[in-house]
C-alpha positions in Angstrom: 9.3 -5.5 -17.3 11.6 -2.7 -18.3 8.9 0.0 -18.6 9.7 1.8 -15.3 12.6 4.2 -15.0 13.4 4.1 -11.3 14.1 0.5 -10.6 14.4 -2.9 -12.2 11.4 -4.9 -11.1 12.3 -8.0 -12.9 15.7 -8.1 -11.2 14.1 -7.5 -7.8 11.8 -10.4 -8.4 14.6 -12.8 -9.4 16.6 -11.8 -6.3 13.6 -12.3 -4.0 12.7 -15.7 -5.5 16.3 -16.8 -5.0 16.3 -15.8 -1.4 15.2 -19.0 0.3 15.4 -17.5 3.8 13.1 -14.7 2.8 10.6 -17.1 1.3 10.7 -19.3 4.4 10.1 -16.2 6.6 7.1 -15.1 4.6 5.6 -18.5 4.4 5.6 -18.8 8.2 4.3 -15.2 8.8 1.6 -15.1 6.2 0.1 -18.4 7.2 -0.2 -17.2 10.8 -1.8 -13.8 9.8 -4.3 -15.4 7.5 -5.4 -17.9 10.1 -5.9 -15.2 12.8 -8.0 -13.1 10.4 -10.1 -16.2 9.5 -10.9 -16.9 13.1 -12.0 -13.3 13.8 -14.3 -13.2 10.8 -15.5 -16.8 11.1 -19.1 -15.8 10.4 -19.1 -15.0 6.7 -22.6 -13.4 6.6 -21.7 -11.1 9.5 -18.4 -10.2 7.7 -20.2 -9.4 4.5 -22.6 -7.1 6.3 -19.7 -5.4 8.0 -17.9 -5.0 4.7 -20.9 -3.4 3.2 -21.1 -0.9 6.1 -17.4 -0.1 5.8 -17.7 0.4 2.0 -20.7 2.7 2.5 -18.8 4.8 5.1 -15.7 5.2 3.0 -17.7 5.9 -0.2 -19.8 8.5 1.5 -16.7 10.2 2.9 -15.1 10.4 -0.5 -18.2 11.7 -2.1 -18.2 14.6 0.4 -14.5 14.9 0.9 -14.0 18.6 0.2 -16.8 19.5 2.5 -15.5 17.1 5.2 -12.0 18.4 5.0 -13.2 21.9 5.5 -15.2 20.8 8.5 -12.3 18.9 9.9 -10.0 21.9 9.7 -12.7 24.1 11.4 -13.2 21.7 14.2 -9.5 21.0 14.7 -8.8 24.7 14.8 -11.6 25.2 17.4 -10.0 22.5 19.5 -6.6 24.1 19.3 -5.0 21.8 16.7 -3.0 23.7 14.1 -3.8 22.4 10.6 -1.3 22.6 7.7 -2.0 21.7 4.0 0.6 20.2 1.7 0.0 19.5 -2.0 3.3 17.7 -2.3 5.6 15.6 -0.1 8.2 18.4 -0.4 5.7 20.9 1.1 4.8 18.5 3.9 8.5 17.9 4.7 9.2 21.6 4.7 6.3 22.2 7.0 7.5 19.7 9.6 11.0 21.0 9.4 9.7 24.6 10.0 7.8 23.5 13.1 10.9 21.8 14.5 13.2 24.7 13.7 10.7 27.1 15.3 11.0 25.1 18.6 14.8 24.6 18.2 14.1 20.9 18.1 16.8 18.4 16.9 15.3 15.1 18.2 12.1 13.4 17.0 10.4 10.2 18.1 8.1 8.6 15.5 5.2 6.3 15.7 4.3 4.2 12.7 3.2 6.2 9.7 3.0 5.1 6.1 2.5 8.7 5.0 5.8 9.7 6.5 7.4 6.8 4.5 5.7 8.2 1.4 7.4 11.5 2.2 10.8 9.9 2.9 10.7 12.1 6.0 13.4 10.3 8.0 16.0 10.8 5.2 14.9 14.5 4.8 15.2 15.4 8.4 18.4 13.4 9.0 20.1 15.2 6.1 19.4 18.4 8.0 20.9 17.3 11.3 17.8 16.0 13.1 17.9 12.7 15.0 14.8 10.6 14.1 14.0 7.5 16.1 11.4 5.0 15.0 9.6 3.6 18.1 7.3 1.0 16.6 9.2 -2.3 17.1 9.1 -3.3 13.5 10.1 0.2 12.3 12.9 0.3 14.9 14.2 -3.0 13.6 14.3 -1.9 9.9 15.8 1.5 10.9 18.7 -0.3 12.6 19.0 -2.4 9.4 18.9 0.6 7.1 15.9 -0.8 5.3 12.4 0.3 4.4 9.2 -1.4 5.5 8.4 -4.7 3.7 4.7 -4.7 4.8 2.1 -2.0 5.6 1.3 -3.4 9.0 4.3 -5.5 9.9 7.4 -3.6 8.6 9.9 -6.3 9.6 7.9 -9.3 8.6 10.7 -10.4 6.3 13.0 -11.0 9.2 13.1 -13.9 11.7 14.2 -13.8 15.3 17.7 -15.0 14.5 18.2 -12.2 12.0 16.8 -9.7 14.6 19.1 -11.1 17.3 22.2 -10.6 15.1 21.0 -7.1 14.3 20.5 -6.0 17.9 23.8 -7.6 19.0 25.7 -5.7 16.2 23.9 -2.4 16.3 22.9 -1.7 19.9 26.0 -1.1 22.2 26.5 -3.6 25.0 23.8 -5.9 23.9 24.4 -9.6 24.4 23.3 -12.1 21.7 19.9 -13.7 22.4 17.2 -15.3 20.3 14.6 -15.2 23.1 11.7 -13.1 21.9 10.9 -11.8 25.4 14.5 -10.6 25.8 14.6 -9.0 22.4 11.5 -7.1 23.2 13.0 -6.0 26.5 16.2 -4.8 24.7 14.1 -2.6 22.4 12.0 -1.3 25.2 15.0 -0.4 27.3 16.7 1.3 24.3 13.6 3.3 23.3 12.4 4.4 26.8 14.9 7.2 27.2 14.3 8.3 23.6 10.7 9.1 24.5 11.7 11.4 27.3 14.5 13.0 25.2 12.3 13.6 22.2 11.4 17.2 21.6 8.8 16.5 18.9 6.7 13.4 18.5 5.2 12.4 15.2 2.4 10.0 14.4 0.2 8.9 11.6 -3.6 9.1 11.6 -5.9 6.1 11.0 -9.1 8.1 10.9 -9.8 11.8 11.3 -13.4 12.6 12.4 -14.8 15.7 10.7 -17.7 16.0 13.1 -15.5 16.5 16.2 -12.0 17.2 14.9 -10.7 14.0 16.5 -7.5 12.2 15.3 -7.8 8.4 15.8 -4.6 6.4 16.2 -4.7 2.5 16.3 -1.7 0.7 17.8 -0.6 -2.3 19.9 2.6 -1.3 21.6 1.9 1.9 23.4 4.7 3.7 21.5 2.1 5.8 19.6 0.7 7.0 22.9 4.1 7.9 24.2 5.0 9.8 21.0 1.8 11.8 21.1 1.8 12.7 24.8 5.4 12.8 26.2 7.1 15.3 23.8 5.9 18.9 24.1 5.0 19.1 20.4 3.0 16.5 18.5 2.8 16.4 14.7 0.3 14.1 13.0 0.5 13.4 9.3 -2.3 12.0 7.1 -3.4 11.6 3.6 -6.4 13.7 2.9 -8.5 10.6 2.2 -8.4 9.5 5.9 -11.2 11.7 7.0 -14.6 10.2 8.0 -17.8 12.1 8.5 -19.0 11.1 12.0 -17.8 9.7 15.2 -20.3 6.8 14.8 -18.3 5.8 11.6 -15.3 4.9 13.7 -16.4 1.6 15.4 -17.2 -0.4 12.3 -14.1 0.7 10.5 -12.0 0.0 13.6 -13.5 -3.5 13.8 -12.7 -4.1 10.1 -9.2 -2.6 10.5 -8.0 -4.6 13.5 -9.6 -7.9 12.4 -8.1 -7.6 8.9 -4.7 -6.3 9.9 -3.8 -8.4 12.9 -6.7 -10.8 13.6 -7.8 -8.9 16.7 -11.3 -7.9 17.9 -9.8 -4.6 18.9 -6.2 -3.2 19.2 -4.4 -2.9 22.5 -4.5 0.9 22.3 -6.9 3.2 20.6 -6.0 6.9 20.9 -8.4 9.7 20.3 -6.7 13.1 20.1 -8.8 16.1 20.1 -6.6 18.9 21.4 -3.3 19.8 23.0 -2.9 19.9 26.7 -5.6 22.0 28.3 -5.2 24.3 31.4 -5.1 22.2 34.5 -4.1 18.9 32.7 -0.9 17.3 33.9 0.3 15.7 30.7 0.0 15.8 26.9 1.7 18.0 24.3 1.5 21.8 24.5 1.0 22.0 20.7 -0.6 19.6 18.2 -0.2 20.0 14.5 -2.0 18.2 11.7 -0.3 18.0 8.3 -2.8 16.9 5.6 -1.0 15.6 2.4 -2.4 15.5 -1.1 0.4 14.0 -3.2 -2.0 13.2 -6.1 -4.9 12.1 -4.1 -7.2 14.9 -5.2 -6.5 14.0 -8.8 -7.4 10.3 -8.1 -10.6 11.6 -6.4 -11.9 13.2 -9.6 -12.2 9.8 -11.4 -15.3 7.9 -10.4 -13.6 4.5 -10.9 -10.1 5.1 -9.6 -11.4 7.0 -6.5 -12.2 3.6 -5.1 -8.5 3.3 -4.4 -8.9 5.9 -1.7 -11.3 3.8 0.2 -8.3 1.9 1.6 -8.0 1.8 5.4 -4.4 0.4 5.2 -5.1 -3.0 6.9 -2.6 -4.9 4.7 -4.8 -8.0 4.3 -4.6 -7.8 0.5 -0.9 -8.3 0.9 -1.3 -11.3 3.1 -3.5 -13.1 0.6 -1.7 -12.2 -2.6 0.2 -15.1 -4.2 2.7 -12.6 -5.7 3.5 -10.6 -2.6 3.8 -13.6 -0.3 6.5 -15.0 -2.6 8.6 -11.9 -3.3 7.9 -9.6 -0.3 7.5 -5.9 -0.2 11.0 -4.7 -1.0 10.9 -6.2 -4.5 8.1 -3.7 -5.4 10.7 -0.9 -5.0 8.1 1.6 -3.7 6.5 2.6 -0.4 3.2 0.7 -0.9 3.7 -2.9 -2.0 1.3 -5.7 -2.8 -2.1 -5.3 -4.5 -2.9 -1.9 -2.9 0.5 -0.6 -4.1 -0.2 -1.9 -7.6 -3.1 0.4 -8.0 -2.1 3.4 -5.7 1.5 3.9 -6.7 1.0 4.2 -10.4 -1.7 6.7 -9.9 0.5 8.8 -7.6 3.8 8.5 -9.4 2.7 7.9 -12.9 2.5 4.9 -15.2 5.9 5.5 -16.7 7.6 5.4 -13.3 5.5 2.7 -11.6 3.1 1.2 -14.1 5.0 -2.1 -14.1 3.6 -2.8 -10.6 0.2 -3.4 -12.2 1.8 -6.4 -14.0 2.6 -8.1 -10.7 -0.8 -9.8 -10.3 -2.3 -13.1 -11.3 -5.8 -11.5 -11.1 -6.9 -14.4 -8.9 -9.2 -11.9 -7.0 -8.1 -13.0 -3.5 -7.4 -9.4 -2.6 -10.9 -8.3 -3.6 -12.5 -11.1 -1.7 -10.9 -10.1 1.6 -10.8 -6.3 1.3 -12.7 -5.0 4.3 -14.1 -2.0 2.3 -14.6 -4.0 -1.0 -12.2 -2.2 -3.2 -12.3 -3.9 -6.7 -8.5 -4.2 -6.9 -8.3 -6.6 -9.9 -10.6 -4.4 -12.0 -8.5 -1.3 -11.2 -5.3 -3.3 -12.1 -6.9 -4.1 -15.5 -7.8 -0.4 -16.0 -4.2 0.6 -15.2 -2.8 -2.0 -17.6 -5.1 -0.7 -20.3 -4.2 2.9 -19.5 -0.5 2.1 -20.2 -1.5 1.6 -23.8 -4.4 3.9 -24.3 -4.6 7.5 -23.3 -8.0 8.7 -21.9 -9.3 12.0 -23.3 -9.5 13.4 -19.7 -6.1 12.2 -18.7 -7.0 9.9 -15.8 -3.5 8.8 -14.9 -0.1 10.4 -15.5 1.9 8.7 -18.2 -1.2 7.2 -20.0 -0.4 5.5 -23.3 3.4 5.4 -22.8 3.6 1.7 -23.8 1.7 2.2 -27.1 4.0 1.4 -30.0 3.6 0.9 -33.8 4.4 -2.8 -34.1 1.9 -3.8 -31.4 -0.7 -1.4 -32.6 -0.5 -2.9 -36.2 -0.6 -6.4 -34.7 -3.8 -5.7 -32.9 -5.3 -4.0 -36.0 -4.4 -7.1 -38.0 -6.0 -9.3 -35.4 -9.2 -7.3 -35.6 -9.2 -7.5 -39.3 -8.6 -11.2 -39.4 -11.4 -11.9 -36.9 -13.9 -9.7 -38.8 -13.3 -11.4 -42.2 -14.2 -15.2 -42.2 -12.3 -15.9 -45.4 -9.2 -14.2 -44.1 -9.5 -15.9 -40.8 -9.6 -19.3 -42.5 -6.5 -18.5 -44.5 -4.5 -17.3 -41.4 -5.7 -20.2 -39.3 -4.5 -22.6 -42.0 -1.1 -20.9 -42.2 -0.8 -21.0 -38.4 -1.5 -24.7 -38.4 1.2 -25.3 -41.0 3.7 -23.4 -38.8 2.9 -25.5 -35.8 4.6 -24.6 -32.5 6.5 -21.7 -34.1 3.4 -19.6 -34.5 3.0 -18.5 -30.8 6.7 -17.4 -30.8 6.3 -14.8 -33.6 6.1 -11.0 -33.1 4.5 -9.8 -29.8 3.6 -13.4 -28.9 7.3 -14.1 -28.5 7.4 -12.0 -25.3 4.1 -13.3 -24.1 5.3 -16.9 -24.4 8.5 -16.3 -22.4 6.4 -16.6 -19.2 3.6 -18.8 -20.4 3.2 -22.2 -22.0 2.4 -21.4 -25.6 -0.7 -22.9 -27.1 -0.3 -25.6 -29.7 -1.9 -24.7 -33.0 -3.7 -27.6 -34.6 -2.6 -28.4 -38.2 -6.3 -28.9 -39.1 -9.1 -26.7 -37.9 -12.4 -28.0 -36.6 -14.2 -26.9 -39.7 -11.7 -28.8 -41.9 -12.1 -32.0 -39.8 -15.9 -31.8 -39.8 -16.1 -31.2 -43.5 -13.8 -34.2 -44.1 -16.3 -36.3 -42.2 -19.2 -35.0 -44.3 -20.7 -32.8 -41.6 -22.2 -29.5 -42.8 -20.6 -26.6 -40.8 -23.0 -24.0 -42.2 
């Protein structure tokens, strides 16, 4: 697993597997989330029909994406929302910084946003003297801990209440130690309330952007998203360009799939639909609304008919909850913003196979992720494609870093394997030699690495043909 350059995945895995508290926390949390989802989608036929609708909506949106993005920009502009385009995370960060500097703002309150994590926005702004406060409870916890999210939906899922109690007691001034969940929530609420009123700019993500009406949809359960988008005088929304949907009527089925898959709810506590800044005569809301639309490799992914299915994702996180790899090592072991099955196919396409292709090896290909995906992304098939791409470059250059793992010894080994299996006489000789070598055969050449993590097959000393001929059976 030493193919990537930015982190040691094998070391991360060993560390995670050795952390008994981490594994205990995940076992408790994952079981609860799986059960809640199962209860919401108890009718399998209804769920499959809803999945088909969700897949059709997302497929249609991606097929018309350039047109829908142009329509979204036009509608947002008509509504008074200022639209900014960013090809890279650096451009998106610079745009947000410029907006803040234009208003002389030094304090930002943030709602939950995976795109902002992708941009490493907090680090960027803090390095330039701007105070950034995460207001989602899970994000607030990991910000205090100096960590990154471990899960797409539940950022602090890797921590239990005792760990959070120690964190609050140590990091928040004048905070008594308590393990009562209600009191911990009250501490966070009390700490954050003044931050909302002091915030000069509020930032949020976007779950869906409706091209038909120029509406930004934000799904949440805590109310912090609504505070971030209405209390500060300036609201900045950030989204990946794939989040657009064509019509307002596309929102209800996707919302049903998202909330049911993510948190086991029929509907979230809050559903915000933002169409404009504060209008004349209105008493609240921001005076300016900005929408930053980020590419960061998404347009390249869109051009490939197979890999574009990755962009159907609605970020529900249910593939993580059902993945036997993720549930044992957690999100931090993946070393990138997007962990679990969706991260295994999205991150290598964004950052390149050389940097993140190793993530595609973190799958048993059990297909649990595909079975529960609300928009029917064929994740296992895409993982196999990425694994193949690490060894074979495509003529059109589908993924950055294609073919970087291709090497002469392995190429020759596979050529030899092809030759052996095309020539019956040669196959018989090699099979005989392998039988004479016994258990040593699976530990030679490339098979030596393969057998480090798998039980090697035992090569029989006599082939089936040899045994049947010895018994007088014609094998022709």
